[in-house]
C-alpha positions as CSV (number, residue, x, y, z in Angstrom):
1,M,18.1,-48.0,56.2
2,S,15.6,-45.1,56.2
3,K,13.8,-44.3,59.3
4,M,10.3,-45.6,59.8
5,S,7.6,-42.9,59.8
6,W,5.4,-42.3,62.8
7,S,2.3,-43.3,60.8
8,Q,4.0,-46.7,60.0
9,V,4.8,-47.1,63.7
10,D,1.3,-46.3,64.7
11,L,0.0,-48.8,62.2
12,I,2.2,-51.5,63.6
13,R,1.1,-50.7,67.1
14,E,-2.6,-50.9,66.1
15,A,-2.0,-54.2,64.4
16,F,-0.4,-55.8,67.4
17,H,-3.1,-54.4,69.6
18,Y,-5.9,-55.9,67.6
19,Q,-4.0,-59.1,66.9
20,S,-3.6,-59.7,70.7
21,R,-7.2,-58.8,71.3
22,F,-8.7,-61.2,68.8
23,D,-6.1,-64.0,68.9
24,G,-8.0,-67.3,68.8
25,A,-11.3,-65.6,68.0
26,T,-13.7,-66.9,65.4
27,M,-14.5,-64.7,62.4
28,V,-17.0,-65.4,59.7
29,F,-16.5,-64.1,56.1
30,K,-19.5,-64.0,53.9
31,I,-18.1,-63.3,50.4
32,D,-20.2,-62.6,47.4
33,F,-19.5,-64.6,44.2
34,P,-18.4,-61.7,41.9
35,I,-15.4,-61.2,44.2
36,T,-14.1,-64.6,43.0
37,D,-13.8,-63.4,39.5
38,D,-12.0,-60.2,40.4
39,P,-8.2,-59.9,39.9
40,G,-7.8,-59.1,43.5
41,F,-9.3,-62.4,44.7
42,P,-5.9,-64.1,45.2
43,Y,-4.8,-61.2,47.5
44,L,-8.0,-61.6,49.5
45,M,-7.2,-65.3,49.9
46,K,-3.7,-64.5,51.0
47,D,-5.0,-62.2,53.7
48,L,-7.5,-64.8,55.0
49,A,-4.7,-67.4,55.0
50,L,-2.5,-65.0,56.9
51,L,-5.2,-64.6,59.5
52,A,-5.6,-68.4,59.8
53,R,-1.9,-68.9,60.2
54,T,-1.6,-66.3,62.9
55,G,-4.2,-67.8,65.2
56,F,-7.6,-66.5,64.0
57,R,-10.3,-69.1,63.4
58,V,-11.6,-68.4,59.9
59,V,-15.0,-69.5,58.6
60,I,-15.9,-68.7,55.0
61,V,-19.5,-68.6,53.6
62,P,-19.3,-68.2,49.8
63,G,-22.1,-66.6,47.9
64,A,-22.9,-68.5,44.7
65,K,-26.0,-66.8,43.2
66,E,-24.4,-65.6,40.0
67,W,-22.6,-68.9,39.3
68,I,-25.7,-70.9,40.0
69,D,-27.6,-68.7,37.6
70,A,-25.0,-69.4,34.9
71,V,-24.9,-73.2,35.5
72,L,-28.7,-73.4,35.4
73,L,-28.9,-71.3,32.2
74,E,-26.3,-73.5,30.6
75,H,-28.6,-76.5,31.2
76,G,-31.7,-74.7,30.0
77,M,-33.2,-73.7,33.4
78,V,-34.2,-70.3,34.6
79,S,-35.1,-69.7,38.3
80,N,-38.2,-68.1,39.6
81,Y,-38.2,-66.1,42.8
82,V,-40.4,-65.3,45.7
83,G,-39.1,-61.9,46.6
84,T,-35.3,-62.4,46.6
85,T,-35.5,-66.1,47.4
86,R,-34.9,-68.6,44.6
87,I,-37.4,-71.4,44.1
88,T,-35.1,-74.4,43.7
89,T,-36.9,-77.1,41.8
90,T,-36.2,-80.9,42.1
91,Q,-34.7,-80.7,38.6
92,A,-32.4,-77.8,39.5
93,I,-31.1,-78.9,42.9
94,P,-28.3,-81.3,41.5
95,F,-26.9,-78.4,39.4
96,V,-27.3,-76.0,42.3
97,E,-25.4,-78.4,44.6
98,M,-22.7,-78.8,42.0
99,A,-22.3,-75.0,41.5
100,A,-22.2,-74.3,45.2
101,F,-19.4,-76.8,45.8
102,H,-17.6,-75.6,42.8
103,V,-17.5,-72.0,44.2
104,G,-16.4,-73.4,47.6
105,A,-13.5,-75.2,45.7
106,R,-12.3,-71.8,44.4
107,F,-11.8,-70.7,47.9
108,M,-10.0,-73.9,48.9
109,T,-7.7,-73.5,45.9
110,G,-6.9,-69.9,46.8
111,L,-6.1,-70.8,50.4
112,S,-3.9,-73.8,49.2
113,A,-1.7,-71.3,47.3
114,S,-0.8,-69.9,50.7
115,R,-0.3,-73.4,52.2
116,V,-3.4,-73.2,54.4
117,D,-5.7,-76.2,54.5
118,A,-9.5,-75.9,54.3
119,V,-12.5,-78.2,54.5
120,I,-15.7,-77.9,52.6
121,G,-18.3,-79.8,54.4
122,N,-22.0,-80.6,55.1
123,F,-21.9,-78.3,58.2
124,V,-25.5,-77.1,57.9
125,R,-28.6,-79.0,58.7
126,A,-31.6,-77.6,56.8
127,Q,-35.3,-77.9,56.5
128,G,-37.5,-77.0,53.6
129,L,-39.2,-73.6,53.4
130,G,-42.4,-75.3,52.2
131,V,-45.1,-73.1,50.7
132,V,-44.4,-69.3,50.7
133,E,-47.0,-66.9,49.4
134,G,-48.8,-69.8,47.7
135,R,-45.6,-71.0,45.9
136,D,-44.0,-74.3,46.6
137,M,-40.3,-73.6,47.3
138,E,-39.4,-77.2,46.7
139,N,-35.7,-77.7,47.4
140,T,-35.2,-74.2,48.9
141,G,-34.5,-74.4,52.6
142,T,-33.6,-72.6,55.7
143,V,-31.0,-73.3,58.4
144,D,-32.3,-75.8,61.0
145,K,-28.9,-76.2,62.8
146,V,-25.3,-75.3,62.3
147,L,-23.1,-78.3,63.2
148,I,-20.7,-76.4,65.4
149,N,-18.8,-79.4,66.8
150,A,-17.8,-80.4,63.3
151,I,-16.8,-76.9,62.4
152,R,-14.8,-76.5,65.6
153,R,-12.9,-79.7,65.0
154,V,-11.8,-78.2,61.7
155,L,-10.8,-74.9,63.2
156,N,-9.0,-76.6,66.1
157,E,-6.7,-78.2,63.5
158,G,-5.8,-74.7,62.2
159,M,-7.8,-75.2,59.0
160,V,-10.4,-72.9,57.4
161,S,-14.0,-74.1,57.4
162,I,-16.0,-73.4,54.2
163,L,-19.8,-73.5,54.3
164,P,-21.4,-73.7,50.8
165,C,-25.0,-72.6,50.3
166,I,-26.3,-76.1,50.6
167,G,-27.8,-77.7,53.7
168,Y,-29.0,-81.2,54.3
169,S,-32.0,-82.7,56.1
170,P,-31.5,-85.5,58.7
171,A,-32.5,-87.9,55.9
172,G,-29.8,-86.4,53.6
173,K,-32.1,-84.4,51.3
174,P,-30.2,-81.3,49.9
175,Y,-31.6,-77.8,50.1
176,N,-30.4,-74.6,48.6
177,V,-30.0,-72.2,51.6
178,P,-29.3,-68.5,51.1
179,S,-25.7,-67.7,52.0
180,D,-26.9,-64.7,54.1
181,E,-28.9,-67.1,56.3
182,I,-25.9,-69.5,56.7
183,A,-23.5,-66.6,57.5
184,L,-26.0,-65.2,60.1
185,A,-26.6,-68.7,61.7
186,A,-22.9,-69.6,61.7
187,S,-21.9,-66.3,63.3
188,T,-24.3,-66.6,66.2
189,A,-23.9,-70.4,66.7
190,L,-20.1,-70.2,66.8
191,G,-20.0,-67.0,68.9
192,A,-18.1,-65.1,66.2
193,V,-16.7,-61.8,67.4
194,K,-16.8,-60.5,63.8
195,L,-18.8,-61.0,60.7
196,F,-17.3,-59.6,57.5
197,I,-19.7,-59.0,54.6
198,V,-17.5,-58.9,51.6
199,S,-19.1,-57.7,48.4
200,V,-18.4,-55.5,45.3
201,H,-20.4,-52.7,47.0
202,G,-18.2,-52.3,50.1
203,G,-18.8,-49.8,52.9
204,L,-21.4,-47.1,52.8
205,R,-20.7,-43.7,51.4
206,A,-22.5,-40.6,52.7
207,T,-23.0,-39.2,49.2
208,D,-25.0,-42.2,48.2
209,Y,-27.7,-42.1,50.9
210,A,-30.0,-39.8,52.9
211,L,-28.5,-39.8,56.4
212,P,-29.7,-38.9,59.8
213,E,-27.6,-36.4,61.8
214,N,-24.3,-37.1,63.6
215,I,-23.1,-40.1,61.5
216,A,-19.4,-40.5,61.6
217,V,-17.9,-39.8,58.2
218,G,-14.3,-40.2,57.2
219,E,-12.3,-39.5,54.1
220,N,-14.0,-39.6,50.7
221,H,-17.4,-39.5,52.5
222,H,-16.8,-43.0,53.9
223,I,-19.2,-43.9,56.7
224,L,-16.9,-45.3,59.3
225,K,-19.2,-46.9,61.9
226,L,-22.9,-47.2,62.8
227,T,-24.9,-48.3,65.8
228,P,-27.9,-50.5,65.2
229,H,-30.2,-47.5,65.8
230,E,-28.2,-45.5,63.2
231,A,-28.4,-48.4,60.7
232,E,-32.2,-48.6,61.2
233,A,-32.5,-44.9,60.7
234,I,-30.5,-45.1,57.4
235,L,-32.8,-47.9,56.2
236,K,-35.8,-45.8,57.0
237,H,-34.4,-42.8,55.2
238,N,-33.6,-44.9,52.1
239,E,-36.6,-47.3,51.8
240,D,-36.4,-47.1,48.0
241,K,-32.9,-48.7,48.1
242,P,-32.3,-52.4,48.8
243,L,-29.1,-52.1,50.9
244,P,-28.8,-55.9,51.4
245,E,-25.4,-55.7,53.1
246,L,-26.6,-53.2,55.7
247,R,-29.8,-55.3,56.3
248,L,-27.7,-58.4,56.9
249,A,-25.3,-56.5,59.2
250,L,-28.2,-55.1,61.2
251,R,-29.7,-58.6,61.6
252,A,-26.4,-60.0,62.8
253,S,-25.8,-57.2,65.2
254,R,-29.3,-57.7,66.7
255,A,-28.5,-61.4,67.0
256,G,-25.5,-60.6,69.2
257,V,-22.5,-60.4,66.8
258,E,-20.3,-57.9,68.5
259,R,-18.9,-56.3,65.3
260,V,-20.1,-56.5,61.7
261,H,-17.9,-55.1,58.9
262,I,-19.1,-54.3,55.3
263,I,-16.1,-54.0,53.0
264,D,-15.2,-54.0,49.3
265,G,-13.5,-57.3,48.5
266,R,-11.9,-55.8,45.4
267,E,-9.7,-53.5,47.5
268,E,-6.4,-55.0,48.2
269,G,-5.8,-55.4,51.9
270,A,-9.3,-54.3,52.8
271,V,-9.8,-57.1,55.4
272,L,-6.5,-56.3,57.1
273,R,-7.1,-52.6,57.2
274,E,-10.6,-53.0,58.5
275,L,-9.3,-55.5,61.2
276,F,-6.0,-53.9,62.3
277,S,-6.6,-50.2,62.1
278,N,-8.8,-47.7,63.8
279,M,-9.9,-46.0,60.6
280,G,-10.7,-49.3,58.8
281,A,-11.6,-49.7,55.1
282,G,-15.3,-50.2,55.2
283,T,-18.3,-49.6,57.5
284,M,-18.5,-51.2,60.9
285,L,-21.8,-51.9,62.7
286,Y,-21.2,-52.3,66.4
287,A,-23.3,-53.1,69.4
288,D,-23.9,-49.8,71.3
289,E,-22.8,-50.4,74.9
290,Y,-24.3,-47.0,75.7
291,E,-27.8,-48.5,75.3
292,A,-27.3,-50.3,78.6
293,I,-26.4,-47.0,80.4
294,R,-29.3,-44.9,81.8
295,A,-30.1,-42.2,84.3
296,L,-30.2,-43.1,88.0
297,K,-33.6,-43.7,89.6
298,S,-34.3,-43.3,93.3
299,A,-34.8,-47.1,93.5
300,D,-31.2,-47.6,92.3
301,I,-29.6,-45.8,95.2
302,P,-29.3,-48.9,97.4
303,D,-27.8,-50.8,94.5
304,I,-25.1,-48.3,93.8
305,L,-24.3,-47.9,97.5
306,R,-23.8,-51.7,97.5
307,L,-21.3,-51.3,94.6
308,M,-19.5,-48.4,96.3
309,E,-19.3,-49.8,99.8
310,P,-16.2,-52.0,99.3
311,L,-14.4,-49.1,97.6
312,M,-15.4,-46.6,100.3
313,R,-14.1,-48.9,103.0
314,Q,-10.8,-49.1,101.2
315,G,-10.6,-45.3,100.8
316,I,-10.7,-45.5,97.0
317,L,-14.0,-43.6,96.9
318,V,-15.1,-40.8,99.2
319,R,-17.8,-41.8,101.7
320,R,-21.3,-41.0,100.4
321,R,-24.7,-41.5,102.0
322,G,-28.0,-42.1,100.2
323,E,-29.0,-38.5,100.9
324,D,-25.8,-37.2,99.2
325,I,-26.5,-39.3,96.1
326,S,-30.2,-38.4,96.0
327,E,-29.4,-34.7,96.2
328,K,-27.3,-35.0,93.0
329,K,-29.3,-37.8,91.4
330,A,-29.3,-36.0,88.0
331,D,-25.5,-36.3,87.9
332,Y,-25.5,-40.1,88.1
333,V,-25.8,-42.9,85.6
334,V,-25.9,-46.7,85.9
335,F,-25.0,-49.6,83.7
336,E,-27.9,-52.1,83.7
337,I,-27.7,-55.7,82.6
338,D,-30.8,-57.8,82.5
339,G,-32.6,-55.4,84.8
340,S,-29.8,-55.3,87.4
341,V,-27.4,-52.4,88.2
342,H,-23.7,-53.5,87.7
343,A,-21.8,-50.2,87.5
344,C,-22.3,-46.5,88.2
345,G,-20.7,-43.1,87.8
346,A,-21.4,-39.4,88.0
347,L,-20.6,-36.2,86.2
348,H,-20.6,-33.0,88.4
349,D,-20.6,-29.6,86.7
350,W,-18.3,-27.2,88.6
351,G,-18.6,-24.3,86.2
352,E,-15.8,-22.7,84.2
353,G,-16.5,-25.3,81.5
354,Q,-15.2,-28.2,83.7
355,G,-16.9,-31.3,84.9
356,E,-15.7,-33.9,87.5
357,I,-16.1,-37.6,86.8
358,A,-16.7,-39.3,90.1
359,A,-18.2,-42.3,91.9
360,I,-17.0,-44.9,89.4
361,A,-17.9,-48.3,90.8
362,T,-18.3,-51.7,89.2
363,D,-19.7,-55.1,90.3
364,P,-16.6,-57.3,90.9
365,A,-18.4,-60.1,89.1
366,C,-18.3,-58.0,85.9
367,V,-14.9,-56.5,86.2
368,D,-13.7,-58.1,83.0
369,M,-16.5,-56.6,81.0
370,G,-15.0,-53.1,81.0
371,L,-18.2,-51.5,82.4
372,G,-16.2,-48.8,84.2
373,R,-14.5,-47.8,81.0
374,Y,-17.9,-47.6,79.2
375,I,-19.3,-45.4,82.0
376,V,-16.3,-43.0,81.8
377,R,-16.6,-42.8,78.0
378,Y,-20.3,-42.1,78.3
379,L,-19.7,-39.3,80.8
380,I,-17.0,-37.8,78.6
381,D,-19.5,-37.7,75.7
382,R,-22.2,-36.2,78.0
383,A,-19.7,-33.5,79.1
384,G,-19.0,-32.6,75.5
385,Q,-22.8,-32.5,74.7
386,R,-23.2,-30.1,77.6
387,G,-20.6,-27.8,76.2
388,L,-17.9,-28.6,78.8
389,H,-14.3,-28.4,77.4
390,R,-12.6,-30.4,80.2
391,V,-13.3,-33.3,82.6
392,F,-11.2,-34.2,85.6
393,V,-11.0,-36.9,88.3
394,L,-9.6,-36.9,91.8
395,T,-8.1,-40.2,92.7
396,T,-5.9,-41.8,95.4
397,H,-5.6,-45.4,94.0
398,T,-6.5,-45.5,90.3
399,Q,-4.2,-43.2,88.5
400,D,-2.8,-45.9,86.2
401,W,-6.3,-46.7,85.0
402,F,-7.2,-43.1,84.2
403,E,-3.8,-42.6,82.5
404,F,-4.7,-45.6,80.3
405,L,-7.9,-43.9,79.4
406,G,-6.0,-40.8,78.3
407,F,-6.1,-38.6,81.4
408,I,-3.1,-36.5,82.2
409,E,-2.0,-35.5,85.7
410,C,-2.6,-31.8,86.6
411,S,-2.1,-29.5,89.5
412,I,-4.8,-28.2,91.9
413,E,-4.5,-24.8,90.3
414,T,-6.2,-26.1,87.1
415,L,-9.4,-27.0,89.0
416,P,-12.4,-24.6,88.8
417,A,-12.6,-22.2,91.8
418,K,-15.6,-24.0,93.4
419,R,-13.8,-27.3,93.4
420,R,-10.5,-25.9,94.7
421,H,-12.4,-24.6,97.7
422,T,-13.9,-28.0,98.5
423,Y,-10.6,-30.0,97.8
424,D,-9.7,-32.2,100.8
425,H,-6.0,-31.6,101.4
426,H,-5.9,-34.3,104.1
427,R,-7.0,-36.9,101.5
428,N,-4.4,-35.4,99.1
429,S,-6.0,-36.9,95.9
430,K,-4.1,-36.7,92.6
431,I,-5.8,-34.8,89.8
432,F,-6.1,-36.1,86.3
433,A,-7.8,-34.3,83.5
434,L,-8.8,-34.8,79.9
435,E,-9.4,-32.0,77.4
436,I,-12.5,-32.9,75.4
437,E,-11.8,-30.8,72.3
438,N,-8.2,-31.8,72.1
439,Q,-7.2,-34.8,74.1
440,D,-3.5,-34.3,73.3
441,K,-3.5,-30.9,75.0
442,Q,-1.3,-30.7,78.1
443,C,-2.4,-29.2,81.4
């Protein structure tokens, strides 16, 4: 048997990491209709079935626009639109309903081939749009409520839930509801950790758009990830282009969906590569945790002393007074949630291109949120922006945590001269460092 390559081993490690992280999590897949006619559609269904069998809770929202157009045309009807929204007439709604459930059945059939059960249901309560720009939208509606209890019963049985682009009023009147609206509403109502937008366009490519600076670009000019602010900037730079997938992704991110992924459903394995590898296969829009991190204000000093006090009593942190913090206020940042300070940290520049990360403290009530890790990442980025090539920490109790973050133990001789002079030999702290330009470089 040939030896497995390191790249294969790394891929397996990544897969296990992400599988354990998202096990039992709800993920919504909004899949445009042209994908169902692509030769790769059966492979996409196999991948979604695999996710469902391995503990993920899968919700599918099929797009049906092109098929609805074809069915209506076959019966001598052509839709009118207000903007991009179809006016669904009373005569058209029976055919729209039939077409939407037919598309849903394609997904059910594809999943059945992998022995995964699915349920197509009336999971969306809708209300009519009424009159828009002077036009009666008739049987075109919007989401009033997602029936999450019904969906969760399906998911709890290990089945896939399929939400066609039809919603019903409390009286049972059917409405044609845009699949984008259903995907957005379902993602937020179910607390989905991910929304996948699967289309024939896929992730964004840098060569296709005018981009602001500092956008992460991978191989073949593939835009790897964006924050909401970066997505907004791209939309402003490209106002002449529709970019419907990016607009939906931004709305979902602003609505609280942690991660939104735009991928090309025609690429075999795109969902798995996007989900189980760091590089991914499309473009990810992610909530920017740094938006909650800001500079320290004088009024925050009592709050961070409160956070630090238990750690100072235990000897984990060096004793600091309010005056000490005020003197180096510019070095400190805080993590603010709903107007309250819940974590803090500092970056002290000691010269020689080195900075010390210090005073990391987190509210015990928020320990599971990883705020300390966000603060450290932020300070590492800040150090790089300031031209520092190395950051270090001095610790007596938290060496495992810093090693997990990539820091490597070093000797006192590696510290800048000013810091060596102030080193407390009685405290005997261990020194861990991270090379910013090359995190694999040894001390």
